N, C-alpha and C positions, 0 to 999 in steps of 0.2 A: 329649286328643284331638289328633290330628295336623293338620297345615296343611290338608289337604283337607277334613277333617271340620269344623274351625273355619269355613273359607270358606263351606261349605254352610250351616252354623248361621246364620252372618252374613247371608248371601243371602237365606235365607228369614225370618229373626226380626229383622233389624235389628241396629242396635248395642245389643244386649241382654246382660247377663251373666246366665248361667243361675244359679240358686239352687242348683242341685245337678246334678252331671255323675258319670254312672256308665257304667263299661265293662261291659256284660252279658258273660255267658260264651258268648253266641249268636255265631256266625261266619256271616255271609250272603254270598252271591254278589252282587257289584256290578261284575263285570267284570274282576277280576283273576286271570288265567289260572293263576298259580302258588299263589294261596292265597284264601280268604274273608276278608272284613273284619268286624272286630268291629261289633256292633250297639251304640251308644251311646244311653243313656236320660239325658235332662235335664228338669229341672223349671224352668220360667221363666215369669213373668207369668200365673199360674194355668193353665198348660198341661203337659201331658206330651208331650214331644217324643222321638221316637225317629229315628236317622239312622245312615247309614254312606255313606261316600264310596270310589269307586274310579273305573274308567272309566265305570260308571253310578253313579246316586245312589239312595238311598232316603231318603226324609223322610216323616214322618207326625206329626200332632200331634192331641191330644184335650184338650179341657177337663178340668181336675181334677175340677170338678163332677160330670161325666158319668162319671167312673172311680171313684167311691166304692164300688163293689161288686167291685172288682178284688181278687185275693188272690193269695196265695203258696201253692203245693202243695208241701208238704214231701216228699211222696212222689217227686215228680218233679224237684224243685229248680227249678221254673218259677213265674215271675211270670205270673199270667194277667190280662189286661186286659179288663174288662168294662164296657160292650160293646165288643167287639173284631172282630165281624163282618166290617167293610169294611177292617180293617188287613190287612196282608201277614203281619206277625209279632205276633198277638195274644198270644203267650205266648213265653217266652224264658228260658233258663236264668239264674239270679242267685242270689248267695249271700244266705242268710237275712238278714244284716246290712244287705246293700244294699237288700233289699226293705223292710226296716224304715225305712231312710231315706226310701224313697219314700212308704211308708204315712204317715209324719209329715206329708207335704204333702197327703194325701188327706183328712185330719181336718177337720172344719169350722172348727175354732178356728184352724188354722193358715192355711186359705185366706183368711180375713178379714183377715189381714195383708198379702196381696198386692193 
């Protein structure tokens, strides 16, 4: 994560170290006129966190317990967060390997350690 993204994470989550940090393949508009910024996905403290920083910021979080029905669509190469209706980015491109890393935290046995 770059400095702006790390700062946004710290401001929203406090002094917490993420258990998992993944740069998704999604690039979103957060006010950088020359290019879009990467959407970062983190797992920390029993939550799935998505964020991006530029002149504007994007930050969303969802409890892992709520995301157990999320899935990876191999046809589109997207990770789909369920429920995701209120999220600006309920699905985003992600490698199968990175999706598996997230799924490890969505398993009930993994959550009991957090």
